[in-house]
C-alpha positions as a Markdown table, in Angstrom:
| # | Residue | x | y | z |
|---|---|---|---|---|
| 1 | Met | 0.0 | 0.0 | 0.0 |
| 2 | Leu | 1.3 | 3.5 | -0.9 |
| 3 | Thr | 2.3 | 5.8 | 1.9 |
| 4 | Lys | -0.6 | 8.2 | 2.8 |
| 5 | Arg | 0.5 | 11.8 | 2.5 |
| 6 | Val | -0.2 | 14.5 | 5.1 |
| 7 | Ile | -0.2 | 18.0 | 3.6 |
| 8 | Pro | -0.4 | 21.3 | 5.5 |
| 9 | Cys | -2.1 | 24.0 | 3.4 |
| 10 | Leu | -1.0 | 27.6 | 3.8 |
| 11 | Asp | -3.6 | 30.1 | 2.5 |
| 12 | Cys | -1.5 | 33.3 | 1.9 |
| 13 | Asp | -2.7 | 36.9 | 2.0 |
| 14 | Leu | -0.2 | 39.1 | 0.2 |
| 15 | Thr | -1.5 | 42.5 | 1.5 |
| 16 | Val | 1.8 | 42.6 | 3.5 |
| 17 | Pro | 5.2 | 42.4 | 1.8 |
| 18 | Glu | 6.3 | 39.0 | 3.1 |
| 19 | Gly | 2.8 | 37.6 | 3.1 |
| 20 | Arg | 0.9 | 36.1 | 5.9 |
| 21 | Val | -0.9 | 32.8 | 6.4 |
| 22 | Val | -4.6 | 33.0 | 7.2 |
| 23 | Lys | -7.4 | 30.6 | 7.8 |
| 24 | Gly | -11.2 | 31.0 | 7.5 |
| 25 | Val | -14.4 | 29.1 | 7.9 |
| 26 | Lys | -16.3 | 28.3 | 4.6 |
| 27 | Phe | -13.9 | 30.7 | 2.9 |
| 28 | Lys | -14.8 | 33.6 | 5.3 |
| 29 | Gln | -14.1 | 34.7 | 8.9 |
| 30 | Ile | -10.3 | 35.0 | 8.3 |
| 31 | Arg | -7.8 | 34.6 | 11.2 |
| 32 | Tyr | -4.0 | 35.3 | 11.0 |
| 33 | Ala | -1.9 | 32.1 | 11.5 |
| 34 | Gly | 1.8 | 33.1 | 10.8 |
| 35 | Glu | 4.4 | 33.9 | 8.2 |
| 36 | Pro | 4.6 | 31.6 | 5.1 |
| 37 | Ala | 8.2 | 30.7 | 4.9 |
| 38 | Glu | 8.5 | 30.2 | 8.7 |
| 39 | Leu | 5.5 | 27.9 | 8.9 |
| 40 | Ala | 6.6 | 25.9 | 5.9 |
| 41 | Ala | 10.1 | 25.4 | 7.5 |
| 42 | Gln | 8.4 | 24.3 | 10.7 |
| 43 | Tyr | 6.2 | 21.7 | 9.0 |
| 44 | Ser | 9.2 | 20.4 | 7.1 |
| 45 | Arg | 11.0 | 19.7 | 10.4 |
| 46 | Glu | 7.8 | 18.0 | 11.7 |
| 47 | Gly | 7.6 | 15.6 | 8.8 |
| 48 | Ala | 5.0 | 17.0 | 6.4 |
| 49 | Asp | 5.0 | 15.0 | 3.2 |
| 50 | Glu | 4.3 | 18.1 | 1.0 |
| 51 | Ile | 3.3 | 21.8 | 1.4 |
| 52 | Val | 0.6 | 23.6 | -0.5 |
| 53 | Phe | 0.7 | 27.4 | -0.8 |
| 54 | Leu | -2.4 | 29.1 | -2.1 |
| 55 | Asp | -2.4 | 32.8 | -2.9 |
| 56 | Ile | -6.1 | 33.1 | -2.0 |
| 57 | Thr | -6.7 | 36.5 | -3.5 |
| 58 | Ala | -4.6 | 36.4 | -6.7 |
| 59 | Ser | -7.4 | 35.2 | -9.0 |
| 60 | His | -9.9 | 37.5 | -7.5 |
| 61 | Glu | -7.6 | 40.5 | -7.8 |
| 62 | Arg | -6.5 | 39.4 | -11.2 |
| 63 | Arg | -2.7 | 39.6 | -10.4 |
| 64 | Glu | 0.2 | 37.2 | -10.5 |
| 65 | Thr | 1.0 | 34.9 | -7.6 |
| 66 | Met | 3.6 | 35.2 | -4.9 |
| 67 | Ile | 7.0 | 34.6 | -6.6 |
| 68 | His | 9.1 | 36.2 | -3.9 |
| 69 | Val | 7.4 | 34.1 | -1.2 |
| 70 | Ile | 8.1 | 30.9 | -3.2 |
| 71 | Glu | 11.7 | 31.7 | -3.6 |
| 72 | Lys | 12.2 | 32.4 | 0.1 |
| 73 | Thr | 10.4 | 29.2 | 1.0 |
| 74 | Ser | 12.2 | 26.9 | -1.5 |
| 75 | Glu | 15.5 | 28.0 | 0.0 |
| 76 | Glu | 14.5 | 26.6 | 3.4 |
| 77 | Val | 12.1 | 23.7 | 2.6 |
| 78 | Phe | 13.2 | 20.4 | 1.0 |
| 79 | Met | 9.9 | 18.7 | 0.2 |
| 80 | Pro | 7.5 | 18.9 | -2.7 |
| 81 | Leu | 6.0 | 22.4 | -2.8 |
| 82 | Thr | 2.7 | 23.0 | -4.7 |
| 83 | Val | 1.7 | 26.6 | -5.4 |
| 84 | Gly | -1.7 | 28.0 | -6.6 |
| 85 | Gly | -3.4 | 31.3 | -7.2 |
| 86 | Gly | -3.5 | 33.7 | -10.1 |
| 87 | Ile | -2.1 | 31.2 | -12.7 |
| 88 | Lys | -3.4 | 32.1 | -16.1 |
| 89 | Thr | -0.8 | 31.0 | -18.6 |
| 90 | Thr | 2.0 | 28.4 | -19.1 |
| 91 | Glu | 4.4 | 31.3 | -18.7 |
| 92 | Asp | 3.0 | 31.8 | -15.2 |
| 93 | Val | 3.6 | 28.1 | -14.5 |
| 94 | Gln | 7.2 | 28.3 | -15.8 |
| 95 | Lys | 7.9 | 31.3 | -13.5 |
| 96 | Ile | 6.5 | 29.5 | -10.4 |
| 97 | Leu | 8.5 | 26.3 | -11.2 |
| 98 | Lys | 11.6 | 28.4 | -11.7 |
| 99 | Ala | 11.1 | 30.1 | -8.4 |
| 100 | Gly | 11.3 | 26.7 | -6.7 |
| 101 | Ala | 7.8 | 25.0 | -6.8 |
| 102 | Asp | 7.4 | 21.4 | -7.8 |
| 103 | Lys | 3.8 | 21.5 | -8.8 |
| 104 | Ile | 1.1 | 24.1 | -9.6 |
| 105 | Thr | -2.5 | 24.0 | -8.7 |
| 106 | Val | -5.1 | 25.8 | -10.7 |
| 107 | Asn | -8.9 | 26.3 | -10.5 |
| 108 | Thr | -10.3 | 29.4 | -12.0 |
| 109 | Thr | -8.2 | 29.4 | -15.2 |
| 110 | Ala | -8.8 | 25.7 | -15.8 |
| 111 | Ile | -12.6 | 26.1 | -15.7 |
| 112 | Lys | -12.6 | 29.2 | -17.8 |
| 113 | Asn | -10.1 | 27.7 | -20.3 |
| 114 | Pro | -10.0 | 23.9 | -20.1 |
| 115 | Asp | -7.4 | 23.8 | -22.9 |
| 116 | Phe | -4.9 | 25.2 | -20.4 |
| 117 | Val | -5.0 | 21.9 | -18.6 |
| 118 | Arg | -4.0 | 20.0 | -21.7 |
| 119 | Glu | -1.3 | 22.5 | -22.8 |
| 120 | Ala | 0.3 | 22.7 | -19.3 |
| 121 | Ser | 0.2 | 18.9 | -18.8 |
| 122 | Arg | 1.9 | 18.4 | -22.1 |
| 123 | Lys | 4.5 | 21.1 | -21.6 |
| 124 | Phe | 5.4 | 20.4 | -18.0 |
| 125 | Gly | 4.2 | 16.8 | -17.3 |
| 126 | Ser | 1.0 | 15.6 | -15.7 |
| 127 | Gln | 2.7 | 15.1 | -12.4 |
| 128 | Cys | 3.2 | 18.8 | -12.2 |
| 129 | Ile | -0.4 | 19.9 | -12.8 |
| 130 | Val | -2.9 | 19.7 | -9.9 |
| 131 | Ile | -6.4 | 20.8 | -10.4 |
| 132 | Ala | -8.1 | 22.5 | -7.4 |
| 133 | Ile | -11.8 | 21.9 | -7.2 |
| 134 | Asp | -13.6 | 24.1 | -4.7 |
| 135 | Ser | -17.0 | 22.3 | -4.5 |
| 136 | Lys | -20.2 | 23.2 | -2.9 |
| 137 | Arg | -23.3 | 21.0 | -2.3 |
| 138 | Thr | -25.9 | 23.0 | -4.1 |
| 139 | Gly | -28.2 | 20.4 | -5.7 |
| 140 | Asn | -28.0 | 22.2 | -8.9 |
| 141 | Thr | -26.0 | 19.7 | -10.9 |
| 142 | Pro | -26.4 | 15.9 | -11.6 |
| 143 | Ser | -24.1 | 14.9 | -8.7 |
| 144 | Gly | -25.5 | 17.6 | -6.4 |
| 145 | His | -22.0 | 19.2 | -6.2 |
| 146 | Glu | -21.0 | 22.4 | -8.0 |
| 147 | Cys | -17.6 | 24.0 | -8.7 |
| 148 | Ser | -16.8 | 27.5 | -7.7 |
| 149 | Ile | -14.1 | 29.9 | -8.9 |
| 150 | Tyr | -12.4 | 33.1 | -7.7 |
| 151 | Gly | -11.7 | 31.7 | -4.2 |
| 152 | Gly | -15.3 | 30.6 | -3.8 |
| 153 | Arg | -16.8 | 33.9 | -4.8 |
| 154 | Glu | -18.6 | 32.7 | -7.9 |
| 155 | Met | -20.5 | 29.5 | -8.6 |
| 156 | Thr | -20.1 | 28.1 | -12.1 |
| 157 | Gly | -23.0 | 25.6 | -12.7 |
| 158 | Val | -20.2 | 23.1 | -13.5 |
| 159 | Asp | -20.8 | 19.6 | -12.0 |
| 160 | Thr | -18.0 | 18.6 | -9.7 |
| 161 | Leu | -17.9 | 14.9 | -10.8 |
| 162 | Glu | -18.1 | 15.7 | -14.5 |
| 163 | Trp | -15.4 | 18.3 | -14.2 |
| 164 | Ala | -13.0 | 16.0 | -12.3 |
| 165 | Arg | -13.4 | 13.3 | -15.0 |
| 166 | Lys | -12.8 | 15.9 | -17.7 |
| 167 | Val | -9.6 | 17.3 | -16.3 |
| 168 | Glu | -8.3 | 13.8 | -15.8 |
| 169 | Glu | -8.9 | 13.2 | -19.6 |
| 170 | Leu | -7.2 | 16.5 | -20.3 |
| 171 | Gly | -4.0 | 15.3 | -18.6 |
| 172 | Ala | -4.1 | 16.6 | -15.0 |
| 173 | Gly | -2.0 | 14.5 | -12.7 |
| 174 | Glu | -3.9 | 15.1 | -9.4 |
| 175 | Ile | -7.0 | 16.6 | -7.9 |
| 176 | Met | -7.1 | 18.8 | -4.8 |
| 177 | Leu | -10.8 | 18.5 | -3.7 |
| 178 | Thr | -12.0 | 21.1 | -1.2 |
| 179 | Ser | -15.5 | 21.0 | 0.3 |
| 180 | Met | -16.6 | 24.6 | 0.8 |
| 181 | Asp | -19.3 | 23.3 | 3.1 |
| 182 | Arg | -16.8 | 21.8 | 5.5 |
| 183 | Asp | -13.9 | 24.3 | 5.1 |
| 184 | Gly | -12.6 | 25.4 | 8.5 |
| 185 | Thr | -15.6 | 23.9 | 10.3 |
| 186 | Lys | -13.6 | 21.0 | 12.0 |
| 187 | Glu | -16.5 | 18.7 | 11.4 |
| 188 | Gly | -14.5 | 16.3 | 9.2 |
| 189 | Phe | -14.2 | 15.9 | 5.4 |
| 190 | Asp | -17.2 | 15.5 | 3.2 |
| 191 | Leu | -16.6 | 11.8 | 2.9 |
| 192 | Glu | -19.4 | 11.2 | 0.4 |
| 193 | Leu | -18.0 | 13.7 | -2.0 |
| 194 | Thr | -14.4 | 12.6 | -1.5 |
| 195 | Arg | -15.3 | 8.9 | -2.1 |
| 196 | Leu | -17.4 | 9.9 | -5.1 |
| 197 | Ile | -14.5 | 11.6 | -6.8 |
| 198 | Ser | -11.8 | 9.2 | -5.6 |
| 199 | Glu | -13.6 | 6.1 | -6.9 |
| 200 | Ser | -14.4 | 7.7 | -10.2 |
| 201 | Leu | -10.8 | 8.6 | -11.2 |
| 202 | Thr | -7.5 | 6.9 | -11.6 |
| 203 | Ile | -5.3 | 9.9 | -10.7 |
| 204 | Pro | -4.7 | 10.7 | -7.0 |
| 205 | Val | -7.2 | 12.8 | -5.0 |
| 206 | Ile | -6.2 | 15.1 | -2.1 |
| 207 | Ala | -9.1 | 15.5 | 0.4 |
| 208 | Ser | -9.5 | 19.0 | 1.8 |
| 209 | Gly | -11.8 | 20.9 | 4.0 |
| 210 | Gly | -13.0 | 20.2 | 7.5 |
| 211 | Val | -10.3 | 18.5 | 9.6 |
| 212 | Gly | -10.7 | 19.0 | 13.3 |
| 213 | Glu | -8.9 | 16.0 | 14.7 |
| 214 | Pro | -6.6 | 13.1 | 13.7 |
| 215 | Arg | -9.7 | 10.8 | 13.3 |
| 216 | His | -10.8 | 12.9 | 10.4 |
| 217 | Met | -7.5 | 12.2 | 8.6 |
| 218 | Val | -7.9 | 8.5 | 9.0 |
| 219 | Glu | -11.5 | 8.8 | 7.7 |
| 220 | Ala | -10.3 | 10.6 | 4.5 |
| 221 | Phe | -8.3 | 7.5 | 3.6 |
| 222 | Thr | -10.5 | 4.6 | 4.9 |
| 223 | Glu | -13.9 | 6.0 | 4.0 |
| 224 | Gly | -13.1 | 8.8 | 1.5 |
| 225 | Lys | -10.6 | 6.6 | -0.4 |
| 226 | Ala | -8.3 | 9.7 | -0.8 |
| 227 | Asp | -4.6 | 9.4 | -1.6 |
| 228 | Ala | -3.6 | 12.4 | 0.5 |
| 229 | Ala | -5.2 | 14.6 | 3.2 |
| 230 | Leu | -4.8 | 18.3 | 3.5 |
| 231 | Ala | -5.3 | 20.3 | 6.7 |
| 232 | Ala | -4.7 | 23.8 | 8.0 |
| 233 | Ser | -6.2 | 24.9 | 11.3 |
| 234 | Ile | -5.1 | 21.9 | 13.4 |
| 235 | Phe | -1.5 | 22.5 | 12.3 |
| 236 | His | -1.4 | 26.3 | 12.3 |
| 237 | Phe | -2.9 | 26.7 | 15.7 |
| 238 | Lys | -0.9 | 23.8 | 17.2 |
| 239 | Glu | -4.0 | 21.7 | 18.1 |
| 240 | Tyr | -2.5 | 18.5 | 16.7 |
| 241 | Pro | 1.1 | 18.6 | 15.4 |
| 242 | Ile | 2.0 | 16.6 | 12.4 |
| 243 | Pro | 3.9 | 13.8 | 14.3 |
| 244 | Val | 0.8 | 13.3 | 16.5 |
| 245 | Val | -1.4 | 13.0 | 13.5 |
| 246 | Lys | 0.9 | 10.6 | 11.7 |
| 247 | Lys | 1.2 | 8.4 | 14.8 |
| 248 | Tyr | -2.5 | 8.2 | 15.1 |
| 249 | Met | -2.8 | 7.2 | 11.4 |
| 250 | Gln | -0.1 | 4.5 | 11.9 |
| 251 | Asp | -1.9 | 3.2 | 15.0 |
| 252 | His | -5.0 | 2.8 | 12.8 |
| 253 | Gly | -3.1 | 0.7 | 10.1 |
| 254 | Leu | -2.3 | 3.4 | 7.6 |
| 255 | Pro | 1.3 | 3.5 | 6.1 |
| 256 | Val | 3.0 | 6.8 | 6.8 |
| 257 | Arg | 6.4 | 8.3 | 6.4 |
| 258 | Phe | 8.0 | 9.9 | 9.5 |
């Protein structure tokens, strides 16, 4: 069985020069959590398998993502680094990779221009292209789940399951699936949604949105059938450090890397 990945997510607000990590509830009610490079270095020491940086206002503000933050972080962190926010072209992807990222994650641009997924996957390799899906249970689509863009500010009418299948066909190498209904609630992942997407695809799925305790991470893998689990609040506010979460996972029969 493949090792199950534990991934801290750093939602970054760039209204200050060095950026700051924030965390909200259902994409609102924002709290300050720390400085990006420092938190990433801490999680690297604690044994995180990967780090995800999301520039949460880049798409909404129609600007480029946080190159200087990526450069600073990549100098201190030696684990896979995924970066998203404000990516519109393959030139943007190239800049981010050159700054030190290993993968990019994209949502808004992919939905508005699906050909971007095919082009980026061919140019940089599928393993480099992660499609972020910010999904809300609306009942307005065949699966009942609908994709949003611009950091959850705009619903699209696009069915989450249909979109996940399409981006796999276009060449995406991974899906980062966030339940907007669970984001920041600490009530656990939307396991029905996670399982629906995981069992419908052959590419890996990262579960995101709702972690409140280590049990929820185990559920993402055992019930949600995810390949990786992403969390923010429990790590940022030191409720459950990464080694504690991994030990709990190991005790429940999941293979982890310390």
